[in-house]
VEXDO-553957 format. One line per 5 residues: number of its first residue (from 1); their letters; for each residue x, y, z of N, C-alpha, C. Coordinates in nm, 3 decimals. Example, Ala and Ser with C-alpha at 12.3 -4.5 7.8 and 13.67 -1.06 7.14 Angstrom:
2
1 = as = 1.319,-0.569,0.780,1.230,-0.450,0.780,1.320,-0.330,0.780  1.285,-0.225,0.708,1.367,-0.106,0.714,1.290,0.003,0.787;
This chain:
252
1 = mkiqy = 4.713,7.254,2.279,4.713,7.144,2.376,4.572,7.094,2.405  4.482,7.186,2.418,4.344,7.149,2.448,4.284,7.067,2.333  4.314,7.106,2.211,4.261,7.033,2.096,4.322,6.895,2.090  4.453,6.882,2.118,4.519,6.753,2.117,4.462,6.661,2.223  4.432,6.717,2.342,4.374,6.636,2.450,4.236,6.586,2.413;
6 = mftsf = 4.155,6.671,2.351,4.022,6.630,2.308,4.029,6.521,2.201  4.123,6.532,2.109,4.137,6.432,2.003,4.179,6.296,2.061  4.273,6.300,2.158,4.319,6.176,2.222,4.207,6.108,2.297  4.123,6.185,2.367,4.009,6.129,2.441,3.909,6.066,2.346  3.890,6.128,2.231,3.796,6.074,2.132,3.844,5.939,2.079;
11 = ikstv = 3.977,5.931,2.053,4.035,5.806,2.004,4.019,5.696,2.107  4.047,5.724,2.234,4.034,5.623,2.339,3.889,5.575,2.353  3.794,5.669,2.349,3.652,5.633,2.362,3.608,5.544,2.246  3.656,5.574,2.126,3.619,5.495,2.008,3.674,5.353,2.016  3.801,5.343,2.062,3.863,5.211,2.075,3.790,5.127,2.179;
16 = illlf = 3.754,5.187,2.295,3.682,5.115,2.400,3.545,5.067,2.350  3.475,5.156,2.275,3.344,5.120,2.221,3.354,5.005,2.123  3.455,5.002,2.037,3.474,4.894,1.940,3.506,4.762,2.011  3.586,4.769,2.119,3.619,4.648,2.193,3.495,4.587,2.257  3.411,4.670,2.320,3.288,4.620,2.382,3.192,4.563,2.277;
21 = stlaf = 3.183,4.629,2.161,3.094,4.580,2.054,3.140,4.444,2.004  3.272,4.427,1.987,3.327,4.300,1.940,3.302,4.188,2.038  3.321,4.218,2.170,3.296,4.117,2.273,3.149,4.077,2.279  3.062,4.178,2.267,2.918,4.149,2.272,2.875,4.065,2.152  2.929,4.095,2.034,2.894,4.018,1.914,2.946,3.875,1.925;
26 = aqgek = 3.068,3.859,1.980,3.126,3.727,1.995,3.045,3.641,2.092  2.993,3.706,2.200,2.912,3.631,2.295,2.775,3.596,2.239  2.720,3.683,2.153,2.587,3.660,2.098,2.587,3.564,1.981  2.699,3.541,1.914,2.707,3.453,1.798,2.709,3.307,1.842  2.621,3.224,1.783,2.615,3.083,1.815,2.696,3.004,1.714;
31 = ktvqd = 2.776,2.916,1.765,2.854,2.829,1.679,2.785,2.693,1.671  2.774,2.639,1.550,2.713,2.508,1.530,2.815,2.412,1.472  2.799,2.286,1.508,2.883,2.180,1.454,2.794,2.071,1.400  2.843,1.997,1.305,2.769,1.887,1.245,2.809,1.754,1.309  2.706,1.679,1.347,2.727,1.548,1.410,2.673,1.441,1.315;
36 = tlvyk = 2.756,1.350,1.273,2.719,1.246,1.178,2.685,1.117,1.252  2.562,1.066,1.227,2.517,0.942,1.287,2.495,0.839,1.177  2.530,0.715,1.203,2.517,0.608,1.106,2.428,0.498,1.165  2.319,0.464,1.091,2.228,0.359,1.134,2.223,0.251,1.026  2.185,0.132,1.067,2.176,0.019,0.976,2.032,0.001,0.929;
41 = qkygl = 2.010,0.005,0.797,1.878,-0.022,0.740,1.872,-0.166,0.690  1.758,-0.232,0.718,1.743,-0.373,0.683,1.694,-0.389,0.539  1.755,-0.481,0.468,1.713,-0.521,0.334,1.688,-0.671,0.336  1.568,-0.711,0.289,1.539,-0.853,0.292,1.403,-0.885,0.234  1.357,-1.005,0.258,1.230,-1.055,0.205,1.124,-1.050,0.315;
46 = rlgad = 1.011,-0.983,0.286,0.900,-0.974,0.381,0.785,-1.059,0.329  0.740,-1.155,0.410,0.634,-1.247,0.372,0.517,-1.234,0.468  0.395,-1.248,0.413,0.278,-1.236,0.499,0.152,-1.287,0.432  0.038,-1.260,0.496,-0.092,-1.304,0.446,-0.196,-1.196,0.469  -0.298,-1.195,0.383,-0.410,-1.103,0.397,-0.509,-1.161,0.497;
51 = mskia = -0.515,-1.106,0.616,-0.600,-1.159,0.721,-0.748,-1.129,0.697  -0.779,-1.027,0.616,-0.919,-0.994,0.588,-0.987,-1.105,0.509  -0.913,-1.171,0.419,-0.971,-1.281,0.341,-0.992,-1.404,0.430  -0.902,-1.427,0.523,-0.919,-1.538,0.616,-1.040,-1.515,0.706  -1.054,-1.391,0.755,-1.169,-1.359,0.840,-1.300,-1.369,0.763;
56 = rtlid = -1.300,-1.325,0.637,-1.421,-1.334,0.556,-1.459,-1.479,0.529  -1.358,-1.565,0.512,-1.384,-1.708,0.492,-1.457,-1.768,0.612  -1.423,-1.721,0.731,-1.483,-1.775,0.853,-1.625,-1.728,0.876  -1.659,-1.608,0.829,-1.791,-1.551,0.862,-1.887,-1.548,0.743  -1.839,-1.564,0.621,-1.924,-1.555,0.502,-1.936,-1.694,0.439;
61 = dnytg = -2.056,-1.750,0.440,-2.078,-1.884,0.383,-2.060,-1.887,0.232  -2.070,-1.773,0.167,-2.060,-1.767,0.021,-1.920,-1.732,-0.029  -1.820,-1.736,0.061,-1.685,-1.696,0.020,-1.581,-1.786,0.086  -1.480,-1.826,0.008,-1.362,-1.895,0.058,-1.240,-1.841,-0.016  -1.138,-1.800,0.058,-1.022,-1.747,-0.011,-0.904,-1.721,0.081;
66 = felmg = -0.787,-1.705,0.020,-0.667,-1.667,0.093,-0.575,-1.592,-0.003  -0.485,-1.514,0.054,-0.386,-1.441,-0.026,-0.255,-1.434,0.049  -0.145,-1.474,-0.017,-0.010,-1.461,0.036,0.058,-1.345,-0.034  0.134,-1.266,0.041,0.200,-1.150,-0.015,0.348,-1.148,0.023  0.425,-1.075,-0.056,0.566,-1.061,-0.028,0.624,-0.939,-0.095;
71 = dyrlt = 0.730,-0.886,-0.038,0.803,-0.776,-0.103,0.952,-0.787,-0.070  1.031,-0.729,-0.158,1.177,-0.731,-0.142,1.228,-0.589,-0.167  1.305,-0.539,-0.073,1.354,-0.401,-0.083,1.470,-0.391,-0.181  1.452,-0.307,-0.283,1.556,-0.288,-0.384,1.645,-0.168,-0.352  1.582,-0.054,-0.316,1.655,0.068,-0.281,1.594,0.126,-0.154;
76 = kriyl = 1.635,0.248,-0.122,1.583,0.314,-0.003,1.432,0.327,-0.007  1.373,0.350,-0.125,1.230,0.376,-0.136,1.153,0.273,-0.218  1.220,0.193,-0.299,1.152,0.105,-0.396,1.154,-0.039,-0.347  1.037,-0.103,-0.353,1.021,-0.243,-0.315,0.960,-0.320,-0.432  1.016,-0.434,-0.463,0.954,-0.527,-0.557,0.849,-0.606,-0.479;
81 = ageig = 0.723,-0.609,-0.527,0.614,-0.665,-0.447,0.521,-0.750,-0.533  0.450,-0.843,-0.466,0.355,-0.926,-0.537,0.264,-1.001,-0.442  0.154,-1.053,-0.498,0.055,-1.130,-0.423,0.010,-1.249,-0.507  -0.023,-1.359,-0.438,-0.079,-1.476,-0.504,-0.192,-1.529,-0.417  -0.302,-1.573,-0.482,-0.416,-1.613,-0.401,-0.513,-1.703,-0.476;
86 = neert = -0.614,-1.748,-0.403,-0.719,-1.833,-0.457,-0.851,-1.792,-0.394  -0.958,-1.789,-0.474,-1.089,-1.748,-0.424,-1.200,-1.833,-0.483  -1.304,-1.853,-0.403,-1.429,-1.911,-0.450,-1.543,-1.824,-0.397  -1.625,-1.773,-0.488,-1.728,-1.677,-0.450,-1.860,-1.716,-0.514  -1.966,-1.725,-0.430,-2.100,-1.753,-0.478,-2.185,-1.628,-0.467;
91 = idnev = -2.244,-1.588,-0.580,-2.338,-1.475,-0.583,-2.479,-1.531,-0.588  -2.557,-1.501,-0.488,-2.692,-1.556,-0.477,-2.789,-1.440,-0.457  -2.873,-1.414,-0.558,-2.971,-1.306,-0.548,-3.105,-1.352,-0.604  -3.197,-1.259,-0.624,-3.331,-1.295,-0.668,-3.336,-1.338,-0.814  -3.230,-1.318,-0.887,-3.227,-1.351,-1.029,-3.156,-1.484,-1.056;
96 = ltntt = -3.041,-1.506,-0.992,-2.960,-1.624,-1.022,-2.870,-1.660,-0.905  -2.809,-1.776,-0.918,-2.702,-1.820,-0.828,-2.583,-1.860,-0.914  -2.467,-1.796,-0.887,-2.348,-1.816,-0.970,-2.228,-1.838,-0.880  -2.144,-1.937,-0.914,-2.025,-1.968,-0.836,-1.901,-1.954,-0.924  -1.805,-1.873,-0.876,-1.678,-1.852,-0.945,-1.564,-1.899,-0.856;
101 = kgsyf = -1.470,-1.971,-0.913,-1.352,-2.012,-0.837,-1.230,-2.015,-0.928  -1.116,-1.974,-0.869,-0.994,-1.970,-0.947,-0.879,-1.909,-0.870  -0.766,-1.892,-0.938,-0.644,-1.840,-0.876,-0.599,-1.714,-0.948  -0.512,-1.638,-0.882,-0.463,-1.513,-0.942,-0.322,-1.483,-0.893  -0.256,-1.396,-0.967,-0.122,-1.349,-0.932,-0.114,-1.200,-0.964;
106 = kggid = -0.048,-1.124,-0.875,-0.025,-0.981,-0.899,0.121,-0.950,-0.871  0.181,-0.867,-0.957,0.321,-0.829,-0.939,0.344,-0.685,-0.977  0.442,-0.621,-0.910,0.472,-0.482,-0.939,0.570,-0.425,-0.839  0.556,-0.295,-0.809,0.646,-0.226,-0.716,0.566,-0.142,-0.617  0.629,-0.115,-0.503,0.577,-0.022,-0.403,0.678,0.091,-0.386;
111 = lnfyk = 0.628,0.215,-0.378,0.713,0.332,-0.355,0.682,0.389,-0.217  0.780,0.390,-0.128,0.761,0.437,0.008,0.785,0.589,0.015  0.684,0.663,0.061,0.695,0.809,0.072,0.710,0.855,0.216  0.727,0.762,0.309,0.742,0.798,0.449,0.889,0.808,0.485  0.928,0.920,0.547,1.066,0.941,0.589,1.080,0.890,0.731;
116 = nwldm = 1.142,0.776,0.747,1.154,0.713,0.878,1.256,0.784,0.966  1.232,0.777,1.096,1.328,0.824,1.195,1.430,0.713,1.221  1.555,0.750,1.225,1.662,0.661,1.266,1.652,0.527,1.195  1.637,0.414,1.272,1.640,0.281,1.212,1.501,0.220,1.194  1.395,0.302,1.188,1.259,0.250,1.169,1.239,0.208,1.024;
121 = enmiy = 1.141,0.116,1.002,1.117,0.060,0.869,0.971,0.075,0.826  0.898,0.174,0.877,0.757,0.192,0.845,0.739,0.242,0.701  0.616,0.224,0.650,0.588,0.262,0.512,0.453,0.332,0.499  0.448,0.438,0.422,0.327,0.494,0.362,0.356,0.493,0.212  0.286,0.408,0.138,0.332,0.377,0.003,0.221,0.382,-0.101;
126 = vgfrg = 0.265,0.395,-0.224,0.180,0.381,-0.342,0.233,0.263,-0.421  0.144,0.169,-0.454,0.186,0.051,-0.527,0.122,0.043,-0.665  0.192,-0.020,-0.757,0.143,-0.041,-0.892,0.154,-0.190,-0.923  0.044,-0.249,-0.971,0.041,-0.392,-0.996,-0.018,-0.424,-1.133  0.030,-0.533,-1.190,-0.036,-0.598,-1.300,-0.089,-0.731,-1.248;
131 = gastf = -0.215,-0.763,-1.277,-0.278,-0.884,-1.224,-0.330,-0.973,-1.334  -0.329,-1.104,-1.307,-0.382,-1.202,-1.402,-0.452,-1.312,-1.325  -0.562,-1.363,-1.381,-0.642,-1.465,-1.313,-0.689,-1.571,-1.412  -0.694,-1.696,-1.366,-0.757,-1.805,-1.440,-0.866,-1.863,-1.351  -0.985,-1.889,-1.408,-1.098,-1.928,-1.323,-1.206,-1.999,-1.404;
136 = tqtld = -1.298,-2.061,-1.331,-1.418,-2.120,-1.390,-1.540,-2.055,-1.327  -1.651,-2.060,-1.401,-1.774,-1.997,-1.354,-1.890,-2.093,-1.381  -1.972,-2.113,-1.278,-2.084,-2.207,-1.290,-2.215,-2.134,-1.263  -2.305,-2.138,-1.361,-2.440,-2.086,-1.343,-2.522,-2.197,-1.277  -2.540,-2.188,-1.146,-2.608,-2.294,-1.071,-2.758,-2.299,-1.104;
141 = nyniy = -2.824,-2.186,-1.100,-2.966,-2.178,-1.137,-3.003,-2.033,-1.165  -3.117,-2.014,-1.231,-3.166,-1.878,-1.257,-3.318,-1.881,-1.264  -3.378,-1.766,-1.247,-3.523,-1.753,-1.241,-3.577,-1.689,-1.368  -3.695,-1.735,-1.409,-3.767,-1.678,-1.524,-3.904,-1.633,-1.477  -3.940,-1.511,-1.512,-4.071,-1.457,-1.476,-4.166,-1.469,-1.595;
146 = nvnnq = -4.290,-1.510,-1.567,-4.394,-1.521,-1.669,-4.455,-1.383,-1.690  -4.410,-1.315,-1.795,-4.457,-1.180,-1.820,-4.599,-1.178,-1.874  -4.650,-1.292,-1.919,-4.786,-1.296,-1.972,-4.891,-1.290,-1.860  -4.850,-1.334,-1.742,-4.942,-1.327,-1.628,-4.917,-1.196,-1.554  -4.999,-1.095,-1.583,-4.978,-0.962,-1.529,-5.023,-0.950,-1.384;
151 = ywnqq = -5.097,-1.047,-1.334,-5.152,-1.035,-1.199,-5.067,-1.109,-1.095  -5.023,-1.230,-1.127,-4.954,-1.312,-1.029,-4.802,-1.311,-1.044  -4.752,-1.258,-1.156,-4.607,-1.248,-1.176,-4.538,-1.381,-1.143  -4.583,-1.487,-1.207,-4.537,-1.621,-1.178,-4.389,-1.639,-1.214  -4.315,-1.710,-1.127,-4.170,-1.726,-1.142,-4.135,-1.875,-1.154;
156 = ftiqe = -4.042,-1.905,-1.247,-3.993,-2.040,-1.266,-3.842,-2.042,-1.238  -3.796,-2.145,-1.167,-3.653,-2.161,-1.138,-3.597,-2.272,-1.226  -3.492,-2.238,-1.301,-3.427,-2.333,-1.390,-3.297,-2.380,-1.325  -3.285,-2.509,-1.298,-3.162,-2.566,-1.244,-3.068,-2.597,-1.360  -2.984,-2.502,-1.391,-2.901,-2.512,-1.511,-2.773,-2.592,-1.486;
161 = gtefd = -2.690,-2.547,-1.392,-2.565,-2.615,-1.364,-2.465,-2.607,-1.478  -2.467,-2.500,-1.556,-2.376,-2.484,-1.670,-2.242,-2.430,-1.621  -2.134,-2.497,-1.660,-2.000,-2.454,-1.619,-1.924,-2.397,-1.737  -1.860,-2.281,-1.715,-1.774,-2.217,-1.815,-1.632,-2.222,-1.760  -1.545,-2.296,-1.825,-1.409,-2.309,-1.775,-1.310,-2.246,-1.872;
166 = gltav = -1.182,-2.242,-1.831,-1.078,-2.184,-1.915,-1.088,-2.033,-1.929  -1.151,-1.964,-1.831,-1.167,-1.819,-1.837,-1.042,-1.750,-1.782  -1.009,-1.635,-1.839,-0.891,-1.559,-1.795,-0.926,-1.410,-1.790  -0.847,-1.335,-1.713,-0.864,-1.190,-1.706,-0.730,-1.127,-1.671  -0.707,-1.007,-1.723,-0.585,-0.930,-1.695,-0.626,-0.789,-1.658;
171 = waeii = -0.564,-0.732,-1.555,-0.599,-0.597,-1.511,-0.477,-0.526,-1.454  -0.492,-0.397,-1.431,-0.391,-0.315,-1.364,-0.455,-0.251,-1.242  -0.373,-0.223,-1.139,-0.430,-0.162,-1.019,-0.329,-0.070,-0.950  -0.385,0.026,-0.878,-0.309,0.119,-0.795,-0.345,0.091,-0.650  -0.244,0.086,-0.564,-0.264,0.054,-0.423,-0.215,0.171,-0.337;
176 = lgika = -0.294,0.209,-0.238,-0.252,0.305,-0.135,-0.251,0.229,-0.003  -0.137,0.232,0.068,-0.129,0.151,0.188,-0.034,0.203,0.293  -0.042,0.141,0.410,0.043,0.171,0.525,0.093,0.039,0.582  0.221,0.036,0.621,0.278,-0.077,0.694,0.355,-0.023,0.814  0.326,-0.076,0.931,0.390,-0.029,1.053,0.454,-0.147,1.125;
181 = elfnn = 0.573,-0.126,1.179,0.643,-0.231,1.252,0.593,-0.235,1.396  0.521,-0.341,1.432,0.467,-0.355,1.566,0.573,-0.404,1.664  0.647,-0.507,1.621,0.757,-0.561,1.699,0.876,-0.575,1.605  0.985,-0.625,1.656,1.105,-0.640,1.574,1.077,-0.732,1.454  1.081,-0.673,1.334,1.062,-0.743,1.206,0.919,-0.791,1.182;
186 = ffagi = 0.824,-0.755,1.268,0.685,-0.798,1.254,0.598,-0.677,1.219  0.524,-0.684,1.106,0.453,-0.569,1.052,0.303,-0.597,1.039  0.225,-0.490,1.052,0.082,-0.492,1.021,0.055,-0.382,0.920  -0.037,-0.409,0.826,-0.064,-0.310,0.723,-0.207,-0.314,0.673  -0.252,-0.202,0.618,-0.382,-0.192,0.554,-0.362,-0.125,0.418;
191 = naqlk = -0.450,-0.157,0.324,-0.438,-0.096,0.192,-0.574,-0.093,0.123  -0.584,-0.003,0.026,-0.702,0.008,-0.060,-0.655,-0.001,-0.205  -0.737,-0.066,-0.289,-0.697,-0.094,-0.427,-0.802,-0.044,-0.525  -0.756,0.022,-0.630,-0.840,0.062,-0.742,-0.792,-0.013,-0.865  -0.884,-0.089,-0.931,-0.846,-0.180,-1.038,-0.914,-0.141,-1.169;
196 = glite = -0.843,-0.160,-1.278,-0.898,-0.137,-1.411,-0.878,-0.261,-1.498  -0.987,-0.316,-1.549,-0.981,-0.439,-1.629,-0.927,-0.408,-1.769  -0.825,-0.484,-1.811,-0.764,-0.465,-1.943,-0.826,-0.559,-2.046  -0.832,-0.686,-2.012,-0.891,-0.784,-2.103,-0.947,-0.901,-2.023  -1.048,-0.971,-2.080,-1.107,-1.087,-2.014,-1.166,-1.180,-2.120;
201 = tvpdn = -1.175,-1.309,-2.083,-1.245,-1.407,-2.165,-1.390,-1.412,-2.119  -1.482,-1.383,-2.209,-1.624,-1.376,-2.173,-1.696,-1.500,-2.223  -1.773,-1.570,-2.139,-1.847,-1.690,-2.184,-1.952,-1.654,-2.288  -1.989,-1.750,-2.372,-2.093,-1.729,-2.472,-2.227,-1.707,-2.404  -2.296,-1.602,-2.446,-2.430,-1.568,-2.395,-2.432,-1.550,-2.243;
206 = yenly = -2.321,-1.507,-2.188,-2.313,-1.487,-2.043,-2.207,-1.381,-2.016  -2.176,-1.356,-1.889,-2.072,-1.260,-1.855,-2.006,-1.302,-1.725  -1.888,-1.246,-1.699,-1.816,-1.274,-1.576,-1.871,-1.185,-1.464  -1.933,-1.249,-1.366,-1.989,-1.173,-1.255,-1.887,-1.147,-1.144  -1.786,-1.233,-1.138,-1.681,-1.219,-1.037,-1.551,-1.274,-1.095;
211 = ipgfn = -1.440,-1.202,-1.068,-1.308,-1.245,-1.114,-1.217,-1.255,-0.993  -1.161,-1.372,-0.962,-1.070,-1.385,-0.848,-0.953,-1.286,-0.856  -0.931,-1.214,-0.749,-0.826,-1.113,-0.745,-0.871,-0.976,-0.789  -0.973,-0.972,-0.874,-1.027,-0.845,-0.923,-1.153,-0.805,-0.847  -1.232,-0.902,-0.803,-1.360,-0.886,-0.733,-1.475,-0.871,-0.832;
216 = rtyds = -1.588,-0.819,-0.787,-1.707,-0.811,-0.871,-1.689,-0.715,-0.987  -1.754,-0.748,-1.098,-1.744,-0.663,-1.216,-1.859,-0.564,-1.227  -1.966,-0.582,-1.150,-2.079,-0.488,-1.145,-2.134,-0.458,-1.284  -2.206,-0.556,-1.338,-2.274,-0.543,-1.467,-2.178,-0.507,-1.580  -2.075,-0.589,-1.594,-1.977,-0.576,-1.703,-1.894,-0.449,-1.692;
221 = grfgv = -1.889,-0.387,-1.574,-1.803,-0.269,-1.557,-1.656,-0.307,-1.561  -1.573,-0.213,-1.601,-1.430,-0.241,-1.617,-1.348,-0.190,-1.499  -1.412,-0.147,-1.392,-1.341,-0.099,-1.274,-1.384,-0.179,-1.153  -1.287,-0.204,-1.064,-1.314,-0.276,-0.941,-1.238,-0.213,-0.826  -1.277,-0.248,-0.705,-1.211,-0.197,-0.585,-1.184,-0.314,-0.491;
226 = gfgfn = -1.093,-0.292,-0.398,-1.062,-0.392,-0.299,-0.991,-0.330,-0.181  -0.977,-0.407,-0.075,-0.902,-0.361,0.042,-0.837,-0.483,0.106  -0.742,-0.459,0.194,-0.675,-0.569,0.261,-0.618,-0.528,0.395  -0.608,-0.624,0.485,-0.540,-0.608,0.613,-0.442,-0.723,0.625  -0.314,-0.693,0.632,-0.214,-0.799,0.627,-0.120,-0.796,0.747;
231 = lsyli = -0.070,-0.913,0.780,0.036,-0.931,0.879,0.154,-0.996,0.808  0.274,-0.947,0.837,0.391,-0.997,0.765,0.514,-0.995,0.854  0.614,-1.071,0.812,0.740,-1.080,0.886,0.856,-1.058,0.790  0.949,-0.973,0.833,1.066,-0.941,0.751,1.181,-1.035,0.785  1.235,-1.101,0.682,1.352,-1.185,0.697,1.474,-1.104,0.651;
236 = pifkk = 1.552,-1.046,0.743,1.666,-0.963,0.701,1.772,-1.047,0.631  1.820,-0.997,0.519,1.926,-1.066,0.443,2.058,-0.992,0.459  2.054,-0.859,0.448,2.174,-0.779,0.472,2.130,-0.639,0.516  2.227,-0.556,0.555,2.199,-0.421,0.602,2.287,-0.321,0.528  2.232,-0.200,0.512,2.306,-0.090,0.452,2.310,0.027,0.550;
241 = dkvvi = 2.420,0.104,0.543,2.434,0.219,0.631,2.342,0.331,0.587  2.278,0.394,0.685,2.199,0.514,0.663,2.267,0.627,0.740  2.317,0.728,0.669,2.391,0.838,0.729,2.297,0.955,0.756  2.295,1.001,0.881,2.212,1.114,0.922,2.303,1.223,0.976  2.296,1.343,0.919,2.377,1.456,0.962,2.290,1.550,1.044;
246 = qekda = 2.330,1.576,1.169,2.256,1.663,1.259,2.343,1.782,1.296  2.279,1.899,1.307,2.349,2.020,1.351,2.308,2.053,1.493  2.408,2.091,1.576,2.379,2.129,1.714,2.473,2.240,1.756  2.436,2.313,1.863,2.518,2.423,1.913,2.647,2.370,1.973  2.757,2.437,1.942,2.886,2.397,1.997,2.897,2.442,2.142;
251 = ee = 2.960,2.358,2.224,2.980,2.394,2.366,3.098,2.489,2.376  3.083,2.591,2.464,3.191,2.690,2.483,3.304,2.627,2.564;
């Protein structure tokens, strides 16, 4: 009898302990549920202008130019993009005065690497462009030094006025940029450009000192740089659903 009583007590204690353990585990376990949210993403045409070129036109007597830009959203991350512009640039130094003027076009794509929250449309992007320019170049004047006079280094100025027209250039460039939505559909952006010259028409006995859209060539160098500050407006054409799945603790 004593052994049977001890065995029964052991069974009861074990059952009570298992019940308390199960209740404690059930209270400590968190249940999560998935909440699906749907937002509308805008797809459309964004048009704008490079304000840095307009500002430079106002403050630099040797420069006149403008650039219009646009992009169209193809997918969640890919944008078809391009720029068109016109520039006139005068280089005036101790050796010569040269004026270049012409137009250019750039086209390519932008890849957005920024993961927006909810219905935001901001961008941190890498762009790839192919560019082409047609332009004329005028050698206004240049200086000649008399090397025979070793003491006075006498200088002569030649008023040449030679014009080289029908010039062309083709290049490729990589763009790193940011676009942020300041107000509804209104964006501001900045970008930096690294350019590589592919081909150009070179004047006889001369060289291209400046190429519209490409910038200075720096002694026949094949690389150029640029930057821009743009303002643009998005014209929404249609919207696509963006599905966001969130997990949260279930209420007891």
